[in-house]
C-alpha positions, 0 to 999 in steps of 0.5 A: 341600453344600460340606462334602460335596465334600471328603469325596467327593474324599477317597473318590475318591482313596482308591478310586483308590489301592485300584484301583491296588493291585489292578492291581499285585497282578494283575501278581504271578503267585503272589499268595496270594488268601487273604491278608486284604489281597488279599481286601479289595482284590478285594472293594472293587473287584469291584463296580465292575469287574464291570459294566464287564467285562460291558459290554465286549467280551471280550478275553483279553489285557488287562482295560481295566475299571480304566482306564475306572474311573480315567477316570470317577473323574477326570471325577467329581473334576474336576466336584466340584472345579469345584463348590467 
């Protein structure tokens, strides 16, 4: 089990970076959604973000689902680090 924890921590760090990249891309108004990299970022993050969006009350101004995912990832990371 101990061998798996460093791999899981690496995956969490990678996913956090991917999520951050997606957030930054949403700030760019004329982003080309047909770009392969943009599509990859959206495809890898949508399955995690969409259920959270559906569970939250709708707001037209701010999407806080990435913030919630970041918090969950940090908690998971802390738990895994304590297991090592």
